[in-house]
N, C-alpha and C positions, 0 to 999 in steps of 0.2 A: 558409171560412177563419177565421170568427169564433171557432171552437173553439179555434184555436192562439193566440188572446189571453187573457192572464191575467184571470180573472175577479174578482180581489181586488186589495187594495193591499199586499200582504205581500212584495213583493221589495224587500228592504232595501238593495240596492246603491247606492251613490252615483253611479256612472258610467252604469249602465244603468237609470236610473229611469223608470218608465212609469206614466202616470195616464191612465185612460180619460176622455176629454172629448167633448163634442158634436162638435167640429170633426173628431174622430178616426173617430167610428162614428156613423153615421146610425141612425134608427130602424129601417130596413130591414135593417140588418146589413151595408151596403156599406162596405168600409174605404176611407178617403179618402187614407191615406198609402200611396204606391206608391213603395217605395225604387228601382225600377228607372227610373222617371221622374224621381225626385228626384236621382238620381246626376248629378253634374257634373264632367266630366273635361277637361282641357286637350288631352290627346292620347289619346282612347280607341283600343283595338284591336278590329279587326272579328273576326268568327267565324274567318275564314280565317287571319288573323294569330295568333289565339290558337291555332287547331289546329296551325299550323306551330311554335309554341312548345312546345306539349304533345308534338308528335312528337319534336322534339328533346330535350326533358326525358327521354323514356322511352327513346329510342333511344340510349342512351349505350354507352360501352365495355364495359358488362356483357354485351351481346349477344354479343360475340366469345366469351363462355364457355359459350354455349348447347351446343355439341358435347359439351364435358365433363360439363355437366349432364346431358344424355342418357344418359351413360354410367352414370349412377346408377339410371335409371328403365327404360331399353329405349326402343325406338322408339314402340311405341304407348302405353306408359306414359309417355313423355315428352311425347307430344301431349296426352293427357288431363291431366297434371298441369300442363302449362303453360296450358290452358285454364281449369282450376279456379284457379290462381294469379291469372292475370290477372282472372278474375271477382272474387276476393276483393279484390284492390287496386283496381280499378276500383269496386267497391261501397262500399268505405271512403271512397274520394275523393268519390263520390256523395252518401254520407250526410253528409260534412263540409260539402259546398255546401248540400244541401237544409236542414241545420240552420241554416246560415248565413242562408239565404233567410227561414226562419221567424223567427229572431232579428231580421233587419233590420226587420221589421214590429213586433215586440214592444218594440224599444228605439228605434224611429224612427231607424235608421241607415242609410246607404246602402251602407256597405262596411265589412268587417271582415277583420283578419288571422286565421289560424289560433288564435292565442293569445287574441285577442279574443272569438272564437266560444266557445272554452271558457270564458272568463271570463263571458261573457253567459248561458251555459247554466246554469251554477251559480248565478249572482245571480238569474236569473229562475226558477229551478227549485225543488226541494222544500227545505224548510226545513233539513234536515240536511245538505244539500250546499253551503249558500251560503258557508260558511267556506272551502271547497276551492277557489273560483274563482280567487283571485289566485296561490296556489301552483301551482296546473295551469297557469296562464298563463306563470308564470315558467319552469317546467319545459319547456314547448313552445319558449318563446322560446329559451332557452339551448340546449336540445337541438338545434333546427334550426340555430342559429348555428354550433355547434360542429361539427355533421355537415357542413353545406355549406361552411364554411371548410375544413375538412379535404379535402373534395372537391376545392375549388379547388387546394389544394396537391398532390394526387395528380394532378390533371389536368396540372399543370405538370410533373411528373416524365414523364408518359405522353407529353406532347407532345415532350420534350427526347430521351426514350429512342428513340422512333420515328426523329427526324431524326438521332440519333446513330448508329443501327444502319446507316442508308443511307449516311450519310457515311463512316463507318468502312470500309465495303465498298470505297468508291472511294479513300478516303485512304490505307488499308493499314495504319494504326497506331491504337491506341486513343485515344479522346478522352475528357476529363475530363467526367463527366456534370454535376457541379456547375457547371462553366464553361457548359454548354449550358443549364442551367436559368436561370443568372444572366443569359443573352443575352435570355431571354424577358420580362424585366422591363418594358422599355419597349413592346414590342408588346402586353402584357396591361394595362399601364395605360392605353393609348390605347383598347383595347376597353372598359375599365371606364368610360370617360368618356362612353359612348353614353347619352344622358340618360335614356331611358325605354324601356319595352317596345315602344312604337309603332315607335320607330327601331331597336330590336333585332331586330325582326321579319325584316328583310332579311338580317341576319347569320345568324339561325336558318335562313332558307331556303337560304343557302348553305352552312351546315353540313350541312343534310339533303341537298343535292346531293352534297357531297363524300363523306358517309357512304354515299349510295346508290351512287355510282360505285365506292366502295371495296369495298362489300358485293358489287355486280355482278361485279367482277373475282374476288373471293373465291368466289362461286358458280360461276364459270367453272373455277376449280381443283377445287372440290368435285365437279363433275359430270364432270370429265375422267378418264377410267379409273376410274370409281366401281365398287366391288365390288358384287356382287348384294345387293339389299336383305335377302334371306333369310340373308344371313352374319352378321347382327346380331340379337340376341335381342329380341323384342317387348316382353317384360316382364322386370323383374329384381326380386329380392327387395324386398318393401315396406319392409323395414328400411333399406335404402339410400336410400329416397325423401327422408327429411328433408334429407339432403345436397343433393338436386336443388332442394328448396324454398328452402333457404338461399341457393343460387346465384341462382335466378330471382327470387326477390322482391326482392332487394337490386339486381338489374339493372333491373327493371322499375318499382320504386317510385319515385314522383316527387311524393310528399304535400307537400313543402315548396313547390313552384311552384304548386299548384292555386289557392290563395286569391289570391296575387299576380296570376295570370292572370285569375281571375274578377273581381277588384277593378277591373281595367284594362279590362274590356270595355265595349264600347257596348250591347250587349244581353246581359246577364249571365244572363237567364232562359233564353238558348239554350245555356248551358255543360252543363246537365244535360237529361234527357229521353232518350225512346228513341232518338231520331236527333240527340241534342245532340252538342256538340263533344267532350265526354269520352268517349262510347260510340265516336263515329267514330275518335277518335285511338286508344284503347286497342284496338279491333278490328284496325286495321291494323297496330299495334305487335305485337299477338300472333301474327298471321299471318306477320310477318317473323321473330319470335323462332323459331316453330315450324319454319319453312322452314330456317333456318340450323342449328338443333340437329339436325334430323332428316337433313340432307345431310350436315353435318360428321360426325355419328357414323357413318353409313354409310360415309364416306370413310376415316376414321382410325380409328374403335372406341375402344378404351381408350387407343390413342397420342395422342388428341386433347390439346393443350395448354390451359393455363388461358386462353390468347388463341388463337384458332383462327390469327391472323396469324403465330404463331411456328411453325405447321406448314408455312408456304408457303416455297419455296426463295429465299432472299435473294439468290442470284446472278442471278435472272431479273427483267427490267425490269418486268413487270406486278406482280410480288410486291413490289417495291420502291415502285412506285406506290401500292400498297394501304397500306403504311405511311405514306408521305407525306399521302395523303388523309385517312387516319384521324386523323392528327396535326393536319392543317388542320381537321378537322371538330370535334375536340376542342377545340381553340383556339377557335373560333367558339362553341362550347357554353359555354365559361368564363364568358362574358358572362352568360347565363342563370342558371347556377349561383351565380355572383357576386351577382345581383340579390337572391336570398334573404337573403344576408348584408347586403347594403346596406339592404334594406327593414327589417329587424329593428334594425340598427345606427342608422339615421337616426330611427326612431321613438324610440328611446331617448335620443337627444341633441338633437333638433331644438327642443325647447322651451327649450333652454340658450342657443341661438344664434339670435336672432330678427333681428338687425341686417343681417348678410350671410349669409343661409342658404345661397346657391348656392355662395359660396366654401368655406364649411365643408363642404357636402356633397362638393364635389370633392377637397378635402383629404382628407376621410374615405375617399373612394374609393381616393385614392393610396396611403394608409397601409395600408389593408386588403389591397390588392393586393401591396403591397411586403412586408407581413408574411407573406402566404401564399408567396410566392416565398423569402423567406429561410427560412421552415420547410421548404420543399422542398430548398433549398441545404443546410441543416444536417442534414436526415435524408432523403436520397434514397429509402431503404427505408421510407418512412412508410406504404406501401400497406396492409399487414397491420394496423398500428395503427389507421388510419382504417376498416378493414374491421370491426374489432372494435366501434368506436364506432357505425359505420353498422348493424351488426347489433343493437345494442342499442337505438338511437335510432329506426331504421325500423320495428322490430317494435313498438315501444311507440307511437310517433308516428303510424305509417302504418296500423297495425291496430287497436291496443287503444283508444288515445284517441279516435278518431272513433265507436266503438260506445258508449263511456261517454258521449260528448257526446250521442248519439242517445238513450240511456236517460234521461238527465237532461231534456234538452229536451221529451220528450213524456211525462215522469213522470205528469203530471196527466191527460193526455188517454187514456192506455192504449196498450197494445202489440198491438192488433189481435185478430182472432178467435183464440182458444186461446193468446193471448200468443205468436204466432208470431215477433214481432220479437225477444223474449227468447231462444227457442231459435235463431233465426238467429244472434244475437249470441253464444251459447255456441259454435256452430261456428267463427265467426271468432276468438274468444278462444283456443280450443284450438289453431287454426292459427298464430295470432300467438305463441303460447307455444312451439310447436315451432320456428318460425323463429328465436325469440330464442335458444333453447337450442342448437340445431344451428349457427346462424350464428356465435354467439360461439365455440363449440367449434371450428369450421373456422378462424376467424381466430386464435384462441389457438394452434392447431396451426402455422399459418403463421408466427407470430411465433417459436415455440420452434425451428421448422426453420430460420428465418432466422438465428437465434443459435447453433445447435448446432454 
């Protein structure tokens, strides 16, 4: 581990200053500072609670679009492409956490956010990159906030829409969607008042149960009277695959919650590793994504809707139950998505309010949720716009920024035999650019179709 420590005093950052001292490094090279032992948390989360949060963050409403994603790649192509996408997304999250653990030791910190890791990497990296630390940190911070704040607004619309469809079926007349959204304000504020991730874990567990039952009923519909598997193509033209990647990567990507989850863990070293929390969670998520996409495409083929629930018969009670369960699951997930905005917002203002911080924090929670609901009320068709922002931000933040951080963090140590890390990151970079271009294109087409 000594090779990861800076060997000179040329890291000129004021925030992440590091000076080698006898108390830090003994003559035999044993590092005395252990960020994992030094981390002190009032309400640390266990590995199981962190896994629950990770599953909920990755099993969002985007999974319902997997059948239409498979329609761009075919049955076998969809399986292979899903595994590849999951591997890339998981690897980028792994890289971010691994660099964070290295930088903990370099800077003598016990926890860092995504933006702080980027700033520390540049500040303790090569001379040419040190001026980019602060700008990169701001870009990450604001990009995550805008994306997840918009996601919270979209979640509000999704919850209201699912309840609206079921209520209208029994009520017999159309309901105002804006009124349905506004009625969610108080329940969402109450959810946002859950103080920390430790107490939010049961909520995520309930969300996983709701989503699991909803998906179970959906699978029942998919396997009932399912046409032969050979009625669908195994592979479709490769030129259509970028559209597949654009859908799956934004359904599966959860880079914004990775560091908040790691920062709250009792044993953060267990987050990564071959059998770590990250790999366990993403392996399970990948299997579910593949299963739903495969069966949904076999069942409905090119007729699969953007959300598979739209293919279910609304007049049947099980199908209505799916909509209600998914609405409740999204409601419970709102708290985890909101936590990203809260974490960024609170870090930005906490130093200005030191007298009554708890009161200010809860006022900020209430204001942010109210703003998200008001945005949803004002623009109920906000989904495509947030999709465009998500395509832009998740491609850059989830795929490109982590590999840049890796390159800067290990610049002086080298990149392995034959510079394999460089070549690996070239592949990730190309994949990220493809996701950026085609994800943005798809969202722009949705916006144009909305107003045409």
